[in-house]
Backbone as a chain_set.jsonl record, in Angstrom:
{"seq": "MKDILDLPEDFIDDLHVEIGNNVKKARTEKGLSQLKLAQMIGHKSVSIISLAEIYHNKQHFNIEHLAKIAYVLEIDMCELLPKTL", "coords": {"N": [[0.838, -1.182, 0.0], [0.381, 2.271, -0.68], [1.375, 5.444, 0.641], [-0.564, 8.313, 0.935], [0.719, 10.685, 1.328], [2.993, 10.487, -0.138], [2.239, 11.013, -2.681], [2.832, 12.582, -5.725], [2.942, 16.137, -6.155], [1.813, 17.216, -8.496], [0.263, 15.184, -9.496], [-2.605, 14.781, -9.739], [-3.275, 16.924, -11.407], [-1.847, 16.137, -13.696], [-3.269, 13.818, -14.355], [-5.76, 14.913, -15.111], [-4.981, 16.367, -17.368], [-4.154, 14.289, -19.065], [-6.57, 12.877, -19.363], [-8.09, 14.842, -20.665], [-6.633, 14.983, -23.072], [-7.138, 12.398, -24.012], [-9.906, 12.477, -24.403], [-10.056, 14.415, -26.419], [-8.669, 13.068, -28.465], [-10.351, 10.813, -28.897], [-12.685, 12.126, -29.657], [-11.913, 13.497, -32.023], [-11.212, 11.339, -33.606], [-13.7, 10.32, -34.139], [-14.624, 12.28, -35.724], [-15.881, 14.584, -34.76], [-16.728, 17.929, -33.885], [-15.796, 20.168, -31.205], [-18.017, 21.639, -30.395], [-20.179, 20.114, -31.405], [-19.897, 17.735, -29.922], [-20.274, 18.76, -27.347], [-22.956, 19.564, -27.535], [-24.132, 17.072, -27.958], [-23.837, 15.89, -25.49], [-25.509, 17.333, -23.981], [-25.03, 20.07, -23.54], [-25.144, 23.567, -24.242], [-23.114, 25.151, -24.999], [-19.75, 25.294, -26.193], [-17.794, 25.508, -24.328], [-17.341, 23.761, -22.043], [-16.178, 21.481, -23.171], [-14.003, 22.525, -24.665], [-12.448, 23.873, -22.715], [-11.942, 21.852, -20.795], [-10.614, 19.915, -22.282], [-8.088, 20.966, -22.559], [-7.44, 21.472, -19.994], [-7.72, 24.041, -18.939], [-7.354, 26.659, -16.652], [-7.768, 24.831, -14.608], [-10.13, 23.583, -15.269], [-12.028, 20.708, -15.71], [-13.094, 17.425, -16.819], [-15.838, 15.752, -15.317], [-17.024, 12.715, -13.721], [-19.583, 12.255, -14.699], [-19.585, 13.711, -17.116], [-17.637, 12.214, -18.507], [-18.867, 9.704, -18.667], [-21.112, 10.302, -20.273], [-19.824, 11.233, -22.585], [-18.397, 8.935, -23.395], [-20.58, 7.29, -23.906], [-21.962, 8.618, -26.065], [-19.956, 8.591, -27.974], [-19.695, 5.964, -28.345], [-17.814, 4.273, -27.05], [-15.725, 2.519, -24.694], [-15.679, 3.755, -21.448], [-13.286, 3.562, -20.117], [-11.368, 3.996, -22.004], [-10.996, 6.676, -21.999], [-9.682, 7.249, -19.738], [-6.528, 7.488, -17.93], [-3.947, 5.108, -18.72], [-2.384, 3.968, -16.733], [-2.133, 4.278, -13.206]], "CA": [[0.0, 0.0, 0.0], [1.127, 3.518, -0.75], [0.953, 6.52, 1.538], [-1.032, 9.48, 0.178], [1.711, 11.752, 1.491], [4.016, 10.301, -1.169], [1.653, 11.356, -3.968], [3.443, 13.791, -6.3], [2.093, 17.332, -6.089], [1.109, 17.453, -9.758], [-0.333, 13.921, -9.922], [-3.994, 14.971, -10.153], [-3.254, 17.788, -12.597], [-1.401, 15.315, -14.826], [-4.397, 12.948, -14.725], [-6.745, 15.71, -15.846], [-4.407, 16.674, -18.686], [-4.2, 13.072, -19.878], [-7.975, 12.619, -19.685], [-8.446, 15.811, -21.704], [-6.018, 14.532, -24.328], [-7.841, 11.193, -24.461], [-11.211, 12.898, -24.92], [-9.814, 15.069, -27.708], [-8.312, 12.033, -29.439], [-11.553, 10.036, -29.21], [-13.613, 13.03, -30.361], [-11.432, 13.757, -33.384], [-11.292, 10.073, -34.346], [-15.098, 10.18, -34.564], [-14.914, 13.383, -36.636], [-16.786, 15.549, -34.133], [-16.203, 19.195, -33.375], [-16.045, 20.37, -29.778], [-19.399, 22.089, -30.242], [-21.094, 18.995, -31.637], [-19.814, 16.844, -28.762], [-20.921, 19.457, -26.228], [-24.402, 19.47, -27.75], [-24.54, 15.672, -27.821], [-23.896, 15.514, -24.075], [-26.502, 18.162, -23.321], [-24.6, 21.436, -23.26], [-25.413, 24.5, -25.337], [-21.876, 25.867, -25.283], [-18.54, 24.499, -26.414], [-16.796, 25.802, -23.298], [-16.973, 22.623, -21.198], [-15.279, 20.605, -23.921], [-12.76, 23.208, -25.029], [-11.634, 24.154, -21.521], [-11.526, 20.615, -20.137], [-9.638, 19.193, -23.114], [-6.743, 21.518, -22.324], [-7.333, 21.694, -18.547], [-7.527, 25.486, -18.758], [-7.791, 27.128, -15.325], [-8.157, 23.637, -13.84], [-11.429, 23.06, -15.7], [-11.828, 19.311, -16.074], [-14.272, 16.579, -16.971], [-16.197, 14.954, -14.153], [-17.395, 11.355, -14.089], [-20.799, 12.326, -15.52], [-19.158, 14.107, -18.461], [-16.934, 11.099, -19.143], [-19.847, 8.667, -18.975], [-21.894, 10.763, -21.418], [-18.938, 11.271, -23.761], [-18.182, 7.55, -23.809], [-21.843, 6.792, -24.456], [-22.253, 9.17, -27.397], [-18.89, 8.186, -28.895], [-19.777, 4.505, -28.419], [-16.542, 3.692, -26.626], [-15.646, 2.177, -23.283], [-15.218, 4.922, -20.697], [-11.897, 3.337, -19.728], [-10.514, 4.554, -23.054], [-10.786, 8.093, -21.702], [-8.894, 7.346, -18.511], [-5.113, 7.134, -18.088], [-3.699, 3.673, -18.744], [-1.835, 3.541, -15.44], [-2.221, 5.266, -12.126]], "C": [[0.885, 1.248, 0.0], [0.545, 4.529, 0.222], [0.595, 7.741, 0.691], [-0.053, 10.648, 0.283], [2.829, 11.66, 0.458], [3.507, 10.657, -2.573], [2.312, 12.632, -4.507], [2.444, 14.945, -6.348], [1.248, 17.537, -7.346], [0.396, 16.205, -10.297], [-1.743, 14.106, -10.47], [-4.072, 15.867, -11.388], [-2.862, 16.982, -13.83], [-2.501, 14.362, -15.292], [-5.421, 13.708, -15.555], [-6.253, 16.068, -17.245], [-4.505, 15.45, -19.596], [-5.636, 12.71, -20.27], [-8.447, 13.568, -20.779], [-7.887, 15.423, -23.058], [-6.741, 13.314, -24.892], [-9.221, 11.526, -25.024], [-11.036, 13.54, -26.297], [-9.506, 14.038, -28.794], [-9.548, 11.246, -29.855], [-12.542, 10.867, -30.024], [-13.188, 13.216, -31.806], [-11.455, 12.484, -34.23], [-12.708, 9.817, -34.856], [-15.535, 11.322, -35.484], [-15.858, 14.427, -36.072], [-16.052, 16.815, -33.726], [-16.464, 19.254, -31.871], [-17.495, 20.776, -29.54], [-20.382, 20.936, -30.401], [-21.078, 18.034, -30.449], [-20.503, 17.475, -27.56], [-22.442, 19.346, -26.35], [-24.902, 18.051, -27.535], [-24.619, 15.225, -26.363], [-24.776, 16.47, -23.266], [-26.099, 19.564, -22.945], [-24.865, 22.314, -24.474], [-24.144, 25.19, -25.825], [-20.714, 24.886, -25.426], [-17.579, 24.583, -25.232], [-16.406, 24.606, -22.443], [-15.974, 21.721, -21.902], [-13.951, 21.3, -24.175], [-11.865, 23.453, -23.819], [-11.113, 22.879, -20.874], [-10.515, 19.827, -20.971], [-8.22, 19.698, -22.872], [-6.485, 21.831, -20.85], [-7.02, 23.16, -18.242], [-8.133, 25.941, -17.43], [-8.364, 25.994, -14.465], [-9.581, 23.163, -14.122], [-11.204, 21.627, -16.181], [-13.154, 18.583, -16.2], [-14.553, 15.883, -15.648], [-16.684, 13.59, -14.645], [-18.659, 11.339, -14.954], [-20.463, 12.721, -16.952], [-18.55, 12.911, -19.192], [-17.902, 9.978, -19.53], [-20.671, 9.051, -20.203], [-21.061, 10.78, -22.695], [-18.709, 9.858, -24.285], [-19.43, 6.983, -24.47], [-22.077, 7.304, -25.87], [-21.188, 8.783, -28.42], [-18.862, 6.669, -29.11], [-18.43, 3.844, -28.159], [-16.651, 3.317, -25.154], [-15.076, 3.389, -22.543], [-13.754, 4.773, -20.281], [-10.915, 3.867, -20.765], [-10.183, 6.029, -22.804], [-9.89, 8.309, -20.489], [-7.434, 7.012, -18.781], [-4.921, 5.613, -18.003], [-3.174, 3.156, -17.412], [-2.011, 4.664, -14.429], [-1.047, 5.152, -11.206]], "O": [[1.967, 1.277, 0.587], [-0.632, 4.467, 0.576], [1.371, 8.15, -0.172], [-0.015, 11.505, -0.6], [3.53, 12.641, 0.208], [4.267, 10.606, -3.54], [2.343, 13.65, -3.816], [1.249, 14.738, -6.558], [0.103, 17.98, -7.264], [-0.027, 16.193, -11.452], [-2.041, 13.629, -11.564], [-4.844, 15.597, -12.308], [-3.474, 17.126, -14.888], [-2.649, 14.125, -16.491], [-5.894, 13.212, -16.578], [-7.032, 16.068, -18.197], [-4.894, 15.564, -20.758], [-5.879, 12.28, -21.398], [-9.126, 13.148, -21.716], [-8.575, 15.52, -24.074], [-6.935, 13.206, -26.103], [-9.654, 10.927, -26.009], [-11.784, 13.239, -27.227], [-10.022, 14.127, -29.908], [-9.769, 11.032, -31.047], [-13.159, 10.368, -30.966], [-14.009, 13.105, -32.717], [-11.69, 12.546, -35.436], [-12.892, 9.171, -35.888], [-16.667, 11.34, -35.966], [-16.566, 15.091, -36.828], [-14.906, 16.773, -33.281], [-17.259, 18.479, -31.338], [-18.128, 20.309, -28.593], [-21.316, 20.803, -29.611], [-22.132, 17.57, -30.015], [-21.233, 16.8, -26.836], [-23.127, 19.065, -25.367], [-25.985, 17.853, -26.985], [-25.364, 14.304, -26.029], [-24.793, 16.428, -22.036], [-26.754, 20.194, -22.114], [-24.814, 21.841, -25.61], [-24.106, 25.742, -26.924], [-20.716, 23.798, -24.849], [-16.637, 23.794, -25.152], [-15.223, 24.448, -22.141], [-15.022, 21.248, -21.282], [-12.891, 20.726, -23.927], [-10.652, 23.259, -23.896], [-9.96, 22.832, -20.447], [-9.654, 19.145, -20.416], [-7.261, 18.932, -22.972], [-5.443, 22.385, -20.499], [-6.174, 23.472, -17.404], [-9.288, 25.639, -17.13], [-9.314, 26.185, -13.705], [-10.171, 22.436, -13.323], [-10.294, 21.368, -16.968], [-14.194, 19.061, -15.748], [-13.631, 15.475, -14.942], [-16.746, 13.347, -15.85], [-18.788, 10.498, -15.844], [-20.991, 12.138, -17.898], [-18.895, 12.626, -20.339], [-17.768, 9.377, -20.596], [-20.904, 8.218, -21.079], [-21.537, 10.387, -23.76], [-18.816, 9.615, -25.487], [-19.344, 6.279, -25.476], [-22.358, 6.519, -26.776], [-21.488, 8.659, -29.607], [-18.111, 6.159, -29.942], [-17.97, 2.991, -28.918], [-17.569, 3.753, -24.46], [-14.088, 3.976, -22.985], [-13.059, 5.775, -20.112], [-9.762, 4.153, -20.443], [-9.207, 6.555, -23.338], [-9.404, 9.414, -20.248], [-7.128, 6.326, -19.756], [-5.654, 4.927, -17.291], [-3.483, 2.034, -17.011], [-2.032, 5.844, -14.779], [-0.948, 5.903, -10.236]]}, "num_chains": 1, "name": "protein.A"}
């Protein structure tokens, strides 16, 4: 077992960056714009997708976003998560 005190300071930030990159990759592979994906998951604005894909100002996807994105893209949600933790 690991001690949480040994967790690198930027560990969570790095996870969010990698998730954003994975969402962008999956989205572009399906040929969708950020706006179209945002609309497909129930948002009127592109901002949630655009900001979270690049982790701008610590904006990130939550589990609900990831579940909806995986559903509309018809992929396993695990494809959006980092391969190793």
